[in-house]
ZAFIGU-41725 format. One record per atom (N, C-alpha, C): x, y, z. Coordinates in steps of 0.1 Angstrom, whole numbers, plus 2048, in hexadecimal, padded with zeros to 3 digits. Last residue first. Example, Ala and Ser with C-alpha at 12.3 -4.5 7.8 and 13.67 -1.06 7.14 Angstrom:
2
8807EA847
8897F5847
88180084F
8847C784E
87B7D384E
8847DF84E
END
This chain:
296
A104BD88A
A174BA88F
A1C4C289D
9EB4B5885
9F94C2886
A034BB88D
9E1499875
9E24A087F
9F04AB87F
9E148F85B
9D448D862
9D5495870
9F548884A
9F8486853
9E9480858
9EF4B1841
9F249F83C
9F949684A
9D34BE850
9E04BA84E
9E34AD848
9B74CC841
9BC4C1846
9CA4BB847
9B74F1840
9B74E4839
9BA4D8843
998509842
9A24FF849
9A84F583E
984519835
99051E835
999512840
96C50B833
97150D842
97D512846
96C509816
96151081D
964512829
9814F8812
97F50780F
97650D813
97C4E281F
9884EA820
9864F681E
9674D680D
9644DD819
9734E1822
9764D67F7
9694DD7F7
9654E3804
9864C17FF
98D4CF7FF
9844D87FC
97B4AA7FF
97E4B480E
97E4BF808
9754A17E7
96D4AB7E9
9704B57F5
98B48E7E5
9914997E0
9874A77E7
97E4797E0
97F47A7EE
9874867EF
97C47A7C2
97047E7CA
97547E7DD
99F4827B7
9974797BA
98547E7C5
99D49E79E
9A44977A7
99948C7AF
9924A7786
99C49B784
9A5498792
98A4C2789
9804B2788
9894A6785
9904D979C
9934C87A0
9904BC798
98B4F4794
99A4EB78E
99B4DF790
9774FC79B
9834FF7A5
9914F879C
9614F2792
9664FF78E
96F504791
9644D879F
9674DA78F
9674E4789
95B4DB7B4
9694D57B7
9674DD7A3
9414E67AD
9494F17B5
9594EC7B1
9384CC7A8
9364D9799
93F4E37A2
9364C07BD
9414BD7B8
9484C77AC
9234D17CE
9324CB7D2
93D4CC7C6
90E4C67C0
9104D37BF
9224D57C7
9114A67C5
9124B07B6
9164BA7B6
9064AC7E0
9164A77E0
9164AA7CB
8EE4B37DE
8F64BC7E4
9024B97E3
8E049E7CF
8E34AC7CD
8EB4B77D2
8E148C7E3
8EA48A7D6
8E649A7D2
8D44977F6
8DF4957F5
8E84947EB
8B94967E6
8BD4A47EC
8CD4A07F0
8A64897D4
8B74857D6
8BC4917E0
8854827CB
88E4887D2
89B4807D4
8794707B1
87C46B7BE
88647E7C1
86B46C797
8644747A0
86B4737B3
878461782
87145A78D
86B460798
888476775
88046F772
877469779
89447D78E
88D48878A
88147E781
8A946B790
89F46A79C
894478797
8B646B777
8AD460776
8A2462787
8C248077E
8BD47F772
8B0477773
8D247C790
8C9485797
8BC48578A
8E1469788
8D8465799
8CF46F797
8F2474775
8E7469775
8DD46677D
900485787
8F548B77A
8E9483777
90C477795
90047A79D
8FC484795
91F46B77C
918461782
90746B789
92C486777
92148176F
916476776
93B48A793
92E49178B
92748C783
94947278A
93F470795
93747B796
95B480779
95447377A
94647177E
967496785
95B49777C
95448F77A
975486798
9654907A0
95E491791
97D465798
981472796
96F47A795
98A44F7A7
97D4527A3
97B4637A2
9A64507AD
99F4467A9
9954477A2
9B846D7A5
9AF4637A6
9AE4567A1
9CA47D7C0
9CE4747B6
9BF46D7B3
9CB4857DD
9BD4877D5
9BC47F7C5
9DB4827F7
9DB47E7E7
9CE47E7E1
9DF488815
9DC492807
9DF4907F9
9E047581F
9E9475819
9EC48080F
9C847582F
9D5474833
9DE47982F
9B846E817
9B647D81A
9BF47B824
9C345280F
9C345D808
9C446880E
9B7444827
9C4446828
9C744E817
99744D823
9A045382F
9B1451827
99343880C
99644780A
99E451817
98F41D819
99242280A
99B430807
98141F829
98C417829
99441A81B
969431824
97343782F
98142F82D
95D41C814
96242F80D
971431816
954409823
961407817
966413816
955415844
94E410837
95840C82D
943420862
94F41585C
94841384D
92F424876
93543086B
93F426863
92D40B884
92540E87D
925417872
94F406889
94540788F
93C407881
96A40087F
9643F3882
9583F8885
96F41D87D
975415872
96940A872
975430892
96442C88F
968422882
99042C89E
98742C8A5
97A42A89E
99A432883
9A142588B
997423896
99344C880
992441873
99443187C
9A345A895
994459898
991450889
9BC45788D
9B544F899
9A9451898
9BF46587A
9C2458879
9BD44E884
9BC47B87F
9B1475878
9B346A875
9BA48A89E
9C4482899
9B947D891
9AA4A98A4
9A749C8A6
9B64968A0
9A64C78A5
9AF4C18AC
9B54B38B0
98D4CE899
98B4CD8A8
9974CA8B0
9944C9881
9944D9886
9944D7892
9914AE87A
99A4B487F
9A14C5883
9714A8884
97D4A788A
98E4AC88C
96C4BA86F
9694BD878
9744B8882
97C4A9854
97A4B9859
9764BC869
96E492858
97A498858
97F4A485A
95149A854
958494861
963496863
94E4A3839
94D4A8844
9514A6854
95E48D82E
96749482D
95E4A3833
94847B831
959477835
95E483839
936483820
92F485833
93E481838
941485808
93D48E80F
93B48D81B
93F466809
94A46D803
94A479809
92445C809
92B45D815
93B466814
91B46C7F2
9164717FE
92046B809
9294577DB
92E4657E0
92646E7EF
91D43B7E7
92E43F7E5
92D44E7E8
9044427E5
90B4397F1
91943E7F4
9034447C7
8FB44F7D4
90144C7E0
90A4317BE
91543D7BE
90C4487C7
8FA41D7BE
90941A7C9
9104297C8
8E34287B1
8E24277C2
8F24257C7
8F342079C
8ED42C79E
8EB4307AE
8F840979B
90141079C
8FD42079F
8DB3FF795
8E23FC7A3
8EF4057A5
8D440977D
8CC414786
8D540B798
8E83F776C
8EB40876B
8E140F776
8DD3DF773
8E93E1777
8EC3F4779
8C13E8767
8C23E0775
8D03E4779
8C33E974D
8C13F0751
8C63F2762
8B73C6744
8C13D373C
8BB3DD748
8AC3B7766
8AF3B7754
8B83C6750
8C43AD780
8B83AC77B
8B83B0769
8DB3A978B
8D43AF794
8C63B478A
8F439678F
8EB399784
8DF39E78E
91539E79D
90739B7A2
8FE39F791
92F3947A9
92B397799
92338F79A
94F39C7B9
93939B7BA
93839F7AD
9643997AE
96238E7B5
95438F7B8
96F3A078D
9693A7797
9663997A1
97E39A775
9803AA77A
97B3A8785
978380772
985384774
986390774
95A382772
96237B77B
974380781
95638F758
952392762
95D38E770
95836F748
96337A749
965389751
94835E753
95735D758
95E368751
93036F74C
93236D759
94136875C
92A36B732
92F377736
933375742
913359731
91C359729
92836172A
902364747
908359748
91335573F
8FA37B73B
90037C742
907372749
8E736E725
8F7374720
8FB378730
8D8364738
8DC35872D
8EA360726
8CB37773E
8D036F748
8DC365744
8C939B733
8C638B72F
8D1382738
8D03B674E
8D23AD740
8C739C73F
8EA3C3761
8DC3BF762
8DB3BC751
9023BE77D
8FE3BB76D
8EA3BD76C
91A3CC78B
90A3CB78D
90B3C9783
9373C27A1
9333C6792
9243C278E
9523CD7B1
9473C77AF
93E3CF7A7
9753C57AA
96C3CB7AB
95C3C57AA
98A3B67AC
9823B27B5
9773BD7B6
9A63BA79D
99C3AD79B
9933A97A2
9BA3CB7A5
9BB3BA7AC
9B13B57A9
9AF3E1796
9BF3DB797
9BE3CC79D
9973E97A0
9993E4790
9A43DD78F
9A13EF7B5
9983E07BA
99B3DC7A8
9AD4087B3
9B23FB7B6
9AC3F17B7
9994177A3
9A241079F
9AA4057A3
97340C7B1
97E4167AA
98D40F7A5
95D4007B7
96D3F77BC
9744027B9
9433F17A0
94A3FC7AB
9563F77B2
9393F6780
93F3F178B
9443FB796
91E3E9766
9263F476D
92D3EE77B
9113DE754
91A3D575D
9213E0763
8F43D273F
8FF3DF744
9073DB74F
8FB3C071F
8FB3C172D
8FC3CE735
8EC3B86FE
8F03C4708
8EF3BF718
8F139E6E6
8E93A56F5
8F13B26F9
8E339F6C3
8EE39F6CC
8E83A46D6
8D53A36AE
8D23976B0
8E33906BD
8D23BC6A7
8DA3B469F
8DE3A86A3
8BD3C66B7
8B83C66A5
8C73BD69F
8C83C36CC
8BE3BB6CC
8BE3BA6BE
8D93DE6CC
8DC3D06CB
8D73C66C9
8C43F36D4
8CE3F16C6
8CF3E56C3
8BB3EA6EF
8B53E66E2
8B93E66D1
8D13F06FB
8CD3E36F9
8C43DD6EF
8D440C6FA
8DB4036F3
8D73F36F1
8BA40F70B
8BB4156FB
8C640C6F2
8C3405721
8B840271C
8B640470D
8D7418729
8DB40B726
8CE406720
8C342F729
8D342F720
8D641D71B
8BA42B740
8B3430732
8B742A729
8CC428752
8C741B74E
8BF420742
8EA43974E
8DD439751
8D542D74D
90C42E758
90143774D
8F5434751
92E422758
91F42A760
91543375C
938407745
93D41774A
92E41B756
9353F173C
93B3F074B
93E3FB74E
9243DF723
9263EC72B
9293F173B
9283C5711
9243C7723
92B3D7724
9183B46F7
91F3C26FB
91C3C570B
91F3956E9
91839B6F8
91B3A86F9
9143896CA
91938F6D3
9143926E2
8FF37C6BB
9023756C6
90A3776CF
91138B69E
9033846A4
9073796AF
9273A46A2
92139769F
91A3936A2
92D3C469B
9213BE6A7
91D3B26A0
92D3D8687
9383C9684
9323C0692
9173EF687
9193E367A
9233D8679
91E3F86A3
9113EB69F
9153E6694
93240A6A8
9373F76A7
92D3EE6A0
92A4226A8
93041D6A0
93740D6A1
91441F6BE
9124236AB
91B41F6A2
9254216D3
91D40F6D0
9174146C1
9354326D1
93B4266D1
93341F6C9
9204486DA
92B4476C9
93043B6C6
9194416EF
9124416E5
91843E6D7
9314476FB
9294356F9
9244366F0
93145D6FD
93D4596F4
9384486F3
91846470C
91A46C6FD
9294646F2
91F45E723
91445771E
91345B70B
93F45872F
93546172F
92E45B722
95944672E
95644E739
949455738
95442372E
95842E728
951439730
95B404725
96040A732
96541972E
94A3EB717
94F3F2714
9513FA721
9573CB707
9543D1713
9563DF710
9493B36F6
94E3BF6F4
94C3C5700
94938E6EF
9483986FA
94E3A46F6
9553886D2
94A37F6D9
9423856E5
9603986B8
9613996C4
9533906C5
9603A169E
96139369F
9663916AD
9633C26A4
9673BE69E
9653AC6A0
96D3D06BE
9613CC6BB
95D3C36B0
9833DF6B4
9823D96BD
9733CC6C0
97D3EF6A3
9863E369D
9843D86AB
96D3FE6AA
9663F769F
9703E869C
98040F6B9
9754086BE
96A3FB6B9
9A440A6AA
9924116AC
9874086B2
9BB3FC6A7
9B640C6A6
9AC4156A6
9C53E76C6
9BF3E96B9
9BC3F66B5
9DC3D36D4
9D13E16D6
9CF3E36C7
9D53B46E7
9D93BD6D7
9D03CC6D9
9E63A8704
9DB3A76FA
9DC3B06EF
9FD3A7714
9FD39E70B
9ED39D702
A043BB71C
9FC3B6727
9F83A6720
A0B3CE70A
A163C9712
A103BC71B
9F03D3703
9F83CA6FA
A083C9701
9EB3E7719
9DE3DB711
9EF3D170E
9FB3FB713
9FA3F5721
9F43E371E
9F14016F9
9FD3FE6FA
A003F7707
9DB40E701
9DD4046F5
9E93FB6FB
9E542670B
9DC41C713
9DC40E70B
9F24356F9
9F8429707
9F042370B
9DD43E6E7
9E44316E4
9EB42E6F4
9BA4446F2
9CA44C6F4
9D343B6F2
9A34396F1
9A84476E4
9B94486EB
9A64186EB
9A44246F4
9AC42E6EB
9A23F46E8
9A44006E3
99F4066EB
9AC3CF6E5
9A63E06F0
9AC3EE6E4
9A73B26E6
9AC3BB6DE
9A63CA6E8
9AE38E6F5
9A439C6F7
9AE3A76EE
9A3370704
9AB3796FA
9A43876F7
9AF369726
9A436F71A
9AD37170F
9BC36073C
9BC35B730
9B535D724
9BE373754
9B6366750
9B5362745
9CD387749
9D637D750
9CA36F754
9BB38F738
9C638E72F
9CB38673A
9AD39F74B
9A3392743
9B138F73C
9BF3AF758
9BB3A375F
9B039975B
9C03C2742
9CC3BC747
9C83AE74F
9A63CE746
9AF3C8738
9B73BD73D
9A53DA75D
99D3CF75B
9A33C674E
9BD3EB75A
9BD3E0766
9B23D3762
9AA3FD743
9BA3F3742
9BA3EE74F
995405752
9943FE746
9A43F5744
99A41C763
99240C76B
99340075D
9A442E754
9AA42A765
9A441A768
9A641D738
9A842F73C
9AA42474D
99A41671B
9A540F724
9AC41872D
98440A707
982416711
99240F71D
9763EF6FD
9773FE6F7
975403705
9823CF6F5
9803DA702
9803E76FA
9763AD6EB
9793BA6E5
9793C66F1
97D3876F0
9793976F6
97F3A66F2
97736E6E6
97E3776E3
9753846E8
97B34A6F5
97435A6F1
9783656F2
END
């Protein structure tokens, strides 16, 4: 089964490496040549264009940062997508766009699956992503072994667009929790508590979550190197709010967090990890949580 992958960034590169470890044949393209070199070093083939990655591939995977880029890529590869191919978009986009691309590929007698992921860079590296898939069941069955090479939880959630919708719900939960965690950490720290001890006390109770487990260690180290960038998560929340507006669903918490992220971007923090939203709270309180979680 020949795979063409377009997008080899923070998430895409380790995913491609895991596909190669699983024995799949893979051609990869990214606008940054060093990303292609990483895939070549892992045993894949680095190619010079998205079109070249798609040509002759049975499965075409896209992992790209924005709808505009994905739109350009899909329009560019359409002439070379072969009959019976499956395009698997693993980006985070709106369900409206997913359905539009599915219709375009249907005209080429090819299938489209929207299959966004959750878990961030660490789970992309160790191949334990959660993957939520929308689209034709036969196409899903075809790509299931490929998806299992990069994820442990692979769920078919419905027709085209259902995967993207599920990811929007996921992003509400992740990012609102991220803000709530930051609010709680700031309060506890300014009150003089040891954040590491606070975390140990609550992690196995009702307030515990995968978000805390993944992000409290980064906060304790004040390491805001991106696993999930502020600007990318702002884009996701923008899709959430746009979809909510189209459905007449009020989303006040998502709106508040999106405004926080907009402030972070304006303050030059767009490339920080979204756990870095703590810095927004610190700016409001004129107080910084000490490295290690407690003043010496």
